[in-house]
Each structure stands twice: as C-alpha cells, then as structure tokens.
C-alpha positions as CSV (number, residue, x, y, z in Angstrom):
1,M,1.8,-25.6,-10.7
2,K,4.1,-23.0,-12.2
3,E,6.7,-21.2,-10.1
4,L,8.2,-17.8,-11.0
5,K,11.2,-16.3,-9.1
6,I,10.3,-12.6,-8.6
7,C,13.3,-11.5,-6.4
8,E,15.6,-12.6,-3.7
9,L,14.7,-12.4,-0.1
10,T,17.6,-10.1,0.6
11,E,16.0,-7.5,-1.7
12,L,13.0,-7.1,0.7
13,E,13.1,-5.0,3.8
14,E,10.8,-5.7,6.8
15,A,7.5,-3.7,6.5
16,I,8.6,-1.8,3.4
17,P,6.5,-2.5,0.3
18,R,8.1,-3.4,-3.0
19,R,6.5,-3.1,-6.3
20,V,7.0,-6.0,-8.8
21,E,5.9,-5.7,-12.4
22,L,5.1,-8.9,-14.2
23,E,3.8,-9.2,-17.8
24,E,0.2,-8.3,-17.1
25,E,0.1,-7.8,-13.3
26,K,1.6,-5.5,-10.7
27,L,2.2,-6.8,-7.3
28,A,3.1,-5.2,-3.9
29,L,5.5,-7.5,-1.9
30,V,5.7,-7.1,1.8
31,L,7.9,-8.8,4.4
32,V,6.3,-9.0,7.8
33,D,7.7,-11.0,10.7
34,G,9.7,-13.2,8.3
35,K,6.7,-13.9,6.0
36,V,6.4,-12.6,2.5
37,Y,3.0,-11.4,1.2
38,A,1.9,-10.4,-2.2
39,I,-1.2,-8.5,-3.1
40,E,-2.5,-6.7,-6.2
41,D,-0.6,-3.3,-6.4
42,N,-3.7,-1.3,-7.1
43,C,-6.2,0.2,-4.6
44,S,-9.7,-1.0,-5.3
45,H,-11.1,2.4,-4.4
46,E,-8.9,4.6,-6.6
47,D,-6.3,3.7,-9.2
48,V,-3.2,4.2,-7.2
49,A,-0.3,1.9,-6.2
50,L,-0.6,0.3,-2.8
51,S,3.2,-0.2,-2.7
52,E,3.5,3.5,-2.1
53,G,1.6,3.2,1.1
54,E,2.7,2.2,4.6
55,V,2.5,-1.2,6.3
56,D,0.4,-1.6,9.5
57,I,2.4,-4.4,11.2
58,E,-0.2,-4.9,13.9
59,E,-3.0,-5.5,11.4
60,C,-0.7,-7.2,8.8
61,A,-2.2,-4.8,6.3
62,L,-1.1,-2.3,3.7
63,E,-2.5,1.3,3.8
64,C,-3.4,3.1,0.7
65,W,-1.4,6.4,0.7
66,K,-4.2,8.3,-1.0
67,H,-7.3,7.8,1.2
68,G,-6.1,5.6,4.0
69,S,-7.9,2.4,3.2
70,L,-6.4,-0.8,4.8
71,F,-6.0,-4.0,2.9
72,S,-5.2,-7.3,4.6
73,L,-1.9,-8.8,3.4
74,K,-3.3,-12.2,4.2
75,T,-6.6,-12.1,2.4
76,G,-6.7,-8.9,0.3
77,E,-9.9,-7.9,2.2
78,A,-10.6,-4.1,2.5
79,L,-10.4,-3.5,6.2
80,S,-11.4,0.1,6.2
81,L,-13.3,2.7,4.2
82,P,-13.4,4.2,1.7
83,A,-12.4,1.0,-0.1
84,I,-15.0,-1.8,0.2
85,K,-13.7,-4.2,-2.5
86,S,-11.0,-6.7,-1.8
87,V,-7.7,-6.9,-3.9
88,K,-6.2,-10.0,-5.3
89,T,-3.7,-12.0,-3.2
90,Y,-1.0,-14.2,-4.6
91,E,0.7,-17.3,-3.1
92,I,4.3,-16.9,-2.3
93,R,7.0,-19.4,-1.3
94,V,10.5,-18.7,-0.2
95,I,12.8,-21.3,-1.6
96,G,16.3,-21.0,-0.3
97,K,17.0,-17.3,-1.0
98,D,14.5,-16.9,-3.7
99,V,11.0,-15.4,-3.4
100,V,8.7,-17.4,-5.7
101,L,5.3,-16.7,-7.1
102,V,3.2,-19.8,-7.3
103,G,0.7,-20.0,-10.1
104,E,-1.6,-22.6,-11.7
C-alpha cells in the first residue's frame, strides 16, 4: 500500500472542510471529533466543491452549499436529495502529526 502525506494535523480545524488537490483528484478533508475523513470534493448532483459547504457534526456529513444535499463523511453516501449518487471516500491515517492518504 502506498501512503502519501497530504497535510499536517495542525492545518485542520474541527468541522471546517479543507480542499486538497492531488494530481488527478480533489479531496475534501474534514476533522470531526478527532478523526480525519476524506471524500471526493465534488457534489454528485452538480459539479460544485463540497469543501465549500458546511459540516453537520451530528450526522458526520458534509452539506453541499448549492442545493443542501448531505454526504456521509464515513461512507460517501448521499443522505438527502437532490443528490442520489454517492461520492468516493478515501482511507486516511494520522501518523504522528501527519495526515496520510492510504492508497493501493
């Protein structure tokens, strides 16, 4: 498995999405209750950045700023309309102070 450092934990604020651009992918990183989540930073309903939305801590979800669809940070599942299609999730590990993306 490949690991790629994408930022330091101190760069993330609780429940404030952060956009990270990799070579071919854009991720939204979110810190909730001490755990870092990463999902595809693109709403499946309309082509807008999810990282510009707000975090619903109770649902552990990210809300699309344009139409209000909620996406689970744990599974990427679309939890509310108008979105019906899930977004991709990514495995993240925190190693020391580093936030690391785990790939194949």
